[in-house]
C-alpha positions, 0 to 999 in steps of 0.5 A, a space after each residue: 807796211 812794217 812797223 819797227 820797235 826796239 826794246 831792251 829785254 826788261 822792256 819786253 812784255 811777256 807776250 812779246 817775248 813769247 812771240 820772239 821765242 816762237 818765231 825763233 823756234 819755228 825757223 831755227 829749230 823746227 824748219 831747219 831741224 836744228 835742236 840747240 839751246 836758243 835761250 843762250 843767256 845773251 837775250 838779257 843783255 841785248 836789244 831786240 828789234 821787232 818788226 810787225 806787219 798787221 800786229 803780227 811779229 814778221 821779222 826779228 833780230 837781236 842786237 848784241 853789245 860788244 864783249 858778249 858774242 864777239 869783241 864787236 857789236 853783233 846782230 844775231 837771230 836774224 829771222 823772218 816769219 815763214 808767212 812773210 818771206 816773200 815780202 823781202 822783210 829780211 833786207 828791211 830787217 838788216 837795214 833797220 838793225 844796222 841803223 839801230 846799232 848806229 843810233 846805240 853805238 855810233 858807226 862801229 864794226 859789226 861782226 856776225 856768225 852767218 849761215 854760209 848759204 846767206 853769204 851773198 845776202 850779208 855781203 850786200 850790207 857790206 859784210 866780208 867773209 873772214 874765214 872758212 866755213 865752220 859747223 855750228 849746230 850742224 849748219 855751215 857758218 861764216 864769221 863776217 865783219 862789217 867795218 865802221 864806215 
């Protein structure tokens, strides 16, 4: 069973930060063959949601406060480690991310920049596509918004 931890940047240990950077690089840079600057300066302002399975980082997301990425709160760097993908941790991760945002900020709108192929996945959480796909780092993306409920 997955165990969740929510931490500010300053509360992360060096080992936790290493695990976060590793999982993000394994998926977004190596697997998706997309060289980009992952250390974008937003981590220090964000909350970090870590999901552990048997003491190994299995799922992660970054909860970005308003006025950093967008006017609204945002969920970013949503990732499940390759070896845990068949366990449907992505759905659990998004549910937990939304719950943690509601604890931190109340029921507020959430804006994301989602990879276009995941449109249906995010629609399942109430996100609505706001635009035509755009390229970010060579990958089609959509701006999606979940209204405050």
